[in-house]
N, C-alpha and C positions, 0 to 999 in steps of 0.2 A: 082423548078418546082411545079406548083400548082397541088395538089392531090385532086381528087374528090371521096368521099366515095360513092360507088355504092349502090343503094337501094337494100335491101334484098327482095327476094320474100316473099309473105305473110306468107306461111307456115314456111319458115326459120325464119322469124321475130318472129313468135309465139314461135318457139322452143327456140330461143335466149332469148326472154323475160322470158320464164319459167325458163331457166337455171340461168338467172340473179337473179330472185326472189329466187330461191333455194339457190344460194350462199349467197344472202343477209340474208335469214332466218337462214342459217347455221352460218353465222358470228354473227348474233344477239344471236342465242342460245349459241354459244361458249362464247360470251362476258358475257351473263347472268350467264352462268355456272362459269366462272372465278370469277365473282363478288360474287356468292354464296360461292365458295370455299374460297375466301379471307375473307369473312365475318365469315365463320365457323372457319377459322384459328384465326382470331382476337378474336372471342368469346372464343376459346380454350385457347388462351394465356391470356386472361383477367380474365376468371373465377377463376383460382388459386389465382390471386391477390385480387379478391373480396371475396374469401372464408373467412368466419368468423371463421371456426373451422375445425380441422382435427382430426382423431382418432389416438391416440398414444397407442401402446401396452405396458402395464406395467405388473409387476408380479402380481398385484392385478386385472388384466383384462384390457380391452380397456377403454381408457379415452378420453373425448373430450377436446381438447386444442385449444385456440384461435391461429389463424395463419394468416399471411398476406404474401402471396408469399412463400419465403423460410425462413421467419422469424417466430419463435415460441415463445410462451408465457413462459418466463424464470421463473417467479414466480410460475406458476402452476407446471412446471416440477420439480423445487426444492422442492415444497411441496410433490409431488408424491415420491420424493427420501427421504422423512422423515424429511425435514427441516422445522422449524418454521420460516416463512418469515413475517417480519413486516416492515412497513415504519416508519422512524424516521423524523418527520417534521423539527426538529431543525437543523439536519444535511443535510436534503434534499436527504437522501440515504436510501436504503433498506438493511436490515440485514437478512441473512439466518443462523439460529443457530441450531446445533445439540449438543448432549452431549459432542462431541469431537472437533467440529470445528465451526468457525464463519466466514462468508463471508459478506463483505459489498460492495455494488456496487451502481452506480448512473446513472440514465438515461442520455444519451448524451455522456457518457464517454466510453473509451476503456481500463479502468483499474479497478481493484478490490483490496480490502484489504482482503487477505486470512490469517486467523489466525494472524492478526496483521502485515502482510507483504504486501507491495505494489506489485501487480502482473499484468503484461500486459495481455490483452485479444486479441484473434485473430481479433476481430472486435468490433464495437461499440454496445452499448445498446440503444434502441430507445423506445420512448413512442408513441404508436399507439392506438388510440381509448381507452385510459385508461389502456392499457396493456403494460408491459415492455417486449419487444421482441428483439430477436437477431438471427443471423444465427446459424446453427447447430454447427459449430466449436466453437463459443463463448459459447453456451449452454454446450457443452461437457467440456470446460475449467472450467466452474463454477461448474459442477457436479463432476469433478474429485476429489477434496478434500474430498467429501462425500463418495467416493467409488463407484460412479455410472458413467455410460457413455450412449451413444446412438449409435445405428446402424441403417442401412437402410436409404434410401433417404428421400427427403421431402414428397414423396407420401405415404410411409409406415414406419414412424419412430418407433423405439422400444427403450424403456427405460430398461436398464439391469444393473446388477451388473458388476463392472469393473473386469478385469482379475487379475491374481495373481501378475503381475507387477514385480518389481525388486527382485532379490535374494540377500540378504545381509548376511554378516558374521561379528560376533561380537568377538573381541579379546581384551585382556587386555595387555597393553604395559607399562612396568615399566622402568623408567629412573631416573637419579639423580635429575632431575628437578621435578619429581612427576609421578603419575600414570594416564594413560589415557585409555579410552575405545574407540576403533577404529571401526567404521562401514564401511566395505569395500563393494563395489559393488553398490553403489548408488550415483547418481548425485544430488539427492534432498538435500535440506537444511531444515530439519524438524523443526517444532516448538518445543521448549524445555520447558517442564513444570516440574520444580524441586520441590520436597516436601521432608519432613523429611523421610528418609529411602528409597526413590526411585526417579527415574527420568523418565518421559514419553517423548518419541520422537514421535511426531505426523507428519507423512509424508503426502504429498499432494495426493499421490496415494497409493493403497495397495502394501505391500511388503511381502515377505516370507523370512524365515530364511534358509540359505543354510544348516546349521546343528544346532543342539541344543546348547544352550549356557551353558557351563559347569561352575559350581560355582568355584570361586576363592576367595582369602581373602577379597578383597574389593567388589567383585561382587557376590551376593548370587544366582542370577538366572535371568530369563527373561520370559516375557509373551507377546505374540503377538496377537492382535485382530484387524483384518482388517488393518487400517492405523496407529495404535498406538502400538509402542514397549515400554513396561514398563520394566525398569531395576531395580532390587531390590538391594539396597546398604547395606553394612555392617554398624553396629552401629558406629556412630561417623564420617561417611564419607559423604561428600556433594559435589555438583557440583560447581566448581569454574570458569568454562568458557567453551565455545563451539566455534568451528570454522570448516570451510570446508577446504579440501585440494584437489588439482588437480593432475592428471597424476601419478598414477591412481586416480579416484575420491574416496574420503573418507570423512567421517564426524567424528569429534573427540569431545569427551566429557572429559574435564579435571577434575580430582577428587582431593580433598584435605581433610584435617582434619577439621571437623566442629568446629567453635569457638562459645562459648556461647555468646548469645546476650541478653542484659538486656531487659525484657519485657517493651513495650511502651504502655501506655494507648491510645487506639484507639477509637475514637468516633464511636458509632454504626451507626450514620447517618451523612450526610453532604458531601461536595465535597472532592474529592481526588486530590492531586497535585503531579505530578511526576517531580522531579528535576533531571537533567542530568549533573553530573560533567564531563566535557569534557575530552577526551583522557583517559590514564590509561595503565598500563603495559608497554610494550615496546614502545608504542606510547606516548612519553612525551609531545608532543605539542610544543609550543614556549618555548624558553629558554632565560632568562634575562642575562644581563652582569655579575651579581653576582651569576650565576648558579641557579637562581630562575626557577622552572619548572612549566609550565602551569598545568600539571596534578595534582600537589600537591596543588596549589592555588585553582583550581576549586573544588577539593575534600573538602578542608577546608571550602570554602564558601558554598558548597552544604550542608554539614553536619550542619553548623550553621544556614542556612536558614531553613532547615527541623526542627531544634529544635525550632526556633522562630514560625514557623507555628503550630507545635504541641502545643506549649504553648498557642497559640491563639485558639486552638480547631479545627484546620484544619489538616486533615490527610495528611501526606507527605510520599513519597516513593522515594528512590534514585535508579538510574539505575545501579549504582555500589557502593558497600560498602567498597571497599578497592582499592589497587593499582593493578587492573586487567584490561585486555583488553576486551572491549565489542564492538561488531560491531555497526556501526551507525544505521543500520536497526533494530538491536535487541533493541536498546534504544527506538525508536518510537514504536516498536511492543509491548514492555512492557506497555507503556502508553495506547495503544489501548486495550490490553487484560484486563487491570485493569479498563477500561472505565473512565479514568481520566478526570477531568473537565478542567485541565490546564497542559501544558507541557512546561517547561522552561529549555533550554540547556545553561549551564554556561561555558564560555570560557574566555581566556585572549588573547589580540590582539598583533600583531607585525607589524612593518612598517619599510620601508627603511628610512623614515623620522624620525630621532632619536628624534625630538622634539614633535612628535605626542603624545597626551595624552588624557585621558578622556574615558568615557564609550560610547559604541555604542550598539544599539539594532536593531535586524533584525526580519522580519517575511517573510514567504515563498512567493516566486514568481518565475516562470520559467525563467524570464529574470532579471538580476541584474539592480537595479535602477541607478547605476553609476559604473565607473571603479573600484573604491576602494571597493565597495560592491562585485563586481565580484572577485577581488583578495582575499578578506576575505573568500568567499565561496570556492574558489579553494584551499586555504590553509586548511580549515576545512574538505574539502571533500577528502583530499589526501589519507586517509586510505580506501576509498571505492573503490570497483571494478569498472571499466569503465562502465559496463553494468548497475550497480546500478545508476550511475550518469544519465544515459539516462532515468531512470524511474522518474527523476525529472519533466519530462513533464507530471506530474500529472495534470489532467484536471481542477483542482481547481473548481470542481462542488460544493464543499461545500462552497458556497458563504457566508453563515452565519459565518462559521469558519474563512474565510478570513477577514471579517469585524471585528470579535472579536479578531483575532490575531493582527490586526493593533491597536486595542484599547488596548490590553494587552501590546504590544511593546511600545506604547506611555506612558502608565502608568508607566512602568518600567523605561523608559528613563527619565521621569520627576523626579522620586524619586532619581535617580542617579545624575542627574544634580544638584539637590538641595544639595545632600550630598557632591559632589566634588566641588561645587561652580564654575562651568564652563558654558560657553555658550552652548546653545542647539546644539548638533551635529546632531540632527534630527534622525528620524527612517528611516531605509533603508529596501529594499527588495532584496533578493538574493536567488539563488537555492541551499540551504543547504540540503544535503542528510538527515541529522538527523531530519529535519522537514518534509521530504517528506512522504506523506501518513498519517500524523497525522489526526485523526478524531475529534480532539478537538482544541480549541484555543491554539496556540503555538508560542513561540518566542525564539530567540537565543540572549544572551546578552554577549558582550565582556566587562568585567568589567574594563579593562584598558590596557595599552600598556607595555608589558614586554621589548620591544625594547628601551623604555625610562628608563635609569638607575635609575633616581630618583623615577619614578612611580613604577618600578619593586620592589624596596626596600620597598616602602609603601605597595604594594600588598602582600608581604611576611610577613608583620607584623600581628600578631593575632588580635590586636584591630581594624585595618583597615578592615580585613576580616570580623570581626563581624559587623562592621558598614555597609559594603556592604550587608551582609546577612540580617541585619535589614531592609535596604531599599528595598531589593528584597521581603522579606516577607510582608512588608507593601503594596507594589505595588500589589502583588498577592491578598492580602485580599481586598484591595480597588476594584480591578477588579471583584472579585467574588461577592462583595456586590452591585456593581453598576448595574442597569438594562442595558441590551444590547440594544443599539439604533438600529433602522431599517434604516440604511443609506447605501449609496454606499461605496465600498471599499475605505479606506483611501489611498491617494497617498503618496509615500515616499517624505520626505522633504529633499532637498539638504543640505548636512552638512555645518556647519560653519567652515571656515578654522581656 
């Protein structure tokens, strides 16, 4: 049905028109208001992101710190905590140093080297407008080893001293196998600094003593300052090893009788090389058909290599001086603490293929270059806790070290090829825990195959061990003397069958 709109009277039409205009105006005003509110919200959300600085409350008073959203200037906060922070162009990393601790970190990564140990961070470090920034949880993780922390949100952050932390108890345990000092009540694995007459345990966060440490025959007393527990040892007593225990958590320091060591003439200047004889103690490594043990061969080669380097004027240090167990991470940590120029870990290989022979040299990469390299890494990583293996996803931000590690591996391999008269097996890349976190050029060398009866017998011979040591020393010296090329990382070369 056709509907016809009836015309409104003039007065009614005028009222209708006025109401319509009123509604239109109201709609317009509400739309404008909504736009203004949206704009204000946008500005409110954007301003914090654009903010160039915020005020951080510190014990020395309020300080201005660069910020971008919830990201804070890491370098500035570490300096406020008393650290000397410097950039190392050669390594591409920053170092924060106090009298008791050293922290290294790299923009773009989510890992740090704390007192020589590779440590995961809650989040990444970023480079923004020339500042190294991170979210507050990451900043707190970097401040913790220095005994500092932060509280308050992003709007009102405060830098404060950390709380008392864990309570630990020190006891002396004697057994037929020797005397140990047991730290109960801590899950931390402190950095151990042993010296004549004392040993310092440097914890990542502050600790307190549950009760005073009473003097006993081997232990004369203890002194605790913030994060460092110093244990005074009796004359003739030294630290022979350290290790953590679980369920309940403990940290153990093994003591022994000090053995006199002949003084070695050490040059006042020049590079320091750290040599790592693989395995040791209960960890014997690979075993040959004639009962040849990897830990014995690597110790002999390591000592001989150190002697050749010393004779050439290059200072050398071993990660172990005898048949003792040293954790994989402690070996790299020693090289980092000593600021070594080169780190070489010495091992002997094994294979299901009994005819396999010759030396192989590796450098660090998160993914193995081939299945055989992966198998070698799995065997050498066997003594490391599973969580330590995960830290191998080291972000490899030290690109210069990666390049130089490849060059070091190539130099070592070429010398061993010439010595053994074999075809080039190539250099390989694999995720070795003992190379993880090294802040200097590093390589792992397998000097031969103990699974090969003939080669195992040769490796056990003193004259062959000295020949290998000579080749290793010559390779290290050649590497130190050659200028570092600025090139892309060397790719692993597939081995020759």
